[in-house]
N, C-alpha and C positions, 0 to 999 in steps of 0.2 A: 229841309234846309234850303236856303237861298243859293242861287247860282254864285259861284266864286270863280273869278278869273285871275290868273297870274300872268304878268308880263315878265318874261324871263330873258335876260341878256347874258350871254355866255361869251367870254373872251377865250378864243381858241388858240392853242399853241401854233406857232409859226409852221406853215407847211401842211397843217392838218385840217384846214377849214373844209375843203371839199370832201375829204374822207369822213369828217364828223357829220356833215349834212347827209351824206349817203347812208351812214349808219342810223342816223336819226329817222330818215324816211323809211328805211326797210325794217328796222328793229323796234324803235321806240314808238313811233306813231301807231302802228297796228295794235300793239299791246295797250297803249293808252286808250285807244278807241274801243277796244274789246272790253276794257274795264269801265267804260261809261264816260270817259273824258271826251271833250271836243277840242279841236285845234282851230283857233281863230285866224291863223296865218303864221307865216314864218318868213324872215328876211335875213339876208346876208349883208353885212357892212364890211366890205373887203378892206377899206382904208383903215379900219380899226381892228380887223381880224375878229369880228364879232358875229355871233348868230343870235337873232332875236326872234322870239315866238310867243304866241298867246295860247295858253291852255286853260280850259274851263272844266268845271264839274258842277252838275246840278242834279243831285240825287239824295237818297235818304241819309247818307253819311256826310260828314264834313269833308272839305277838300283835304285836310290833313289826314283824316282817317283813310280816305280813299287813296291818297298818295302813299301812305304806309302800306296799304294792300298791294299797290303796284310794286314797290320795292321788295316786298316779301314774297311776291309770287314766284313760283317755280320757273315760269316763262322768262321773267326778268333775270333770274339767276342764270338761266341757260344761255342768255345772250353773250356771256363772256365779254361784257362791255363795261370797262372801268372808266367812268367820266374823268378821273384824274389823268388818264393817259392823254385825253384830248383837251381838257379845259384848264386854263390858267386860273380863271375866277368865274363866279356866277353872281348874278344879282336878280333875285326873285322878288317881285313886288305884287301885292294884291291890289287890283285896280277895279274901279266901278265904271261901267259904261254910262255915258251921259248923252250920247247922241244916237 
């Protein structure tokens, strides 16, 4: 399969942006990387209370298949991390690198 990259923009609940970023760094990133994803960067937009990041997968499965494996993994379930606790909304866009 070809490399797939998603640009993800999350609007975070008031007062939880720093806590979300900490959980993302300590819990989400290591598991994503263990499952073959790469992180292209992450940014905080404090004015809009948003967290923006790039996540890619380039492997034998599709991004969707590998993403389903992430969500179904025992390690993800053990995180005790419900995105709805932190996130008001999400916008996931598949993007293509041009430069």
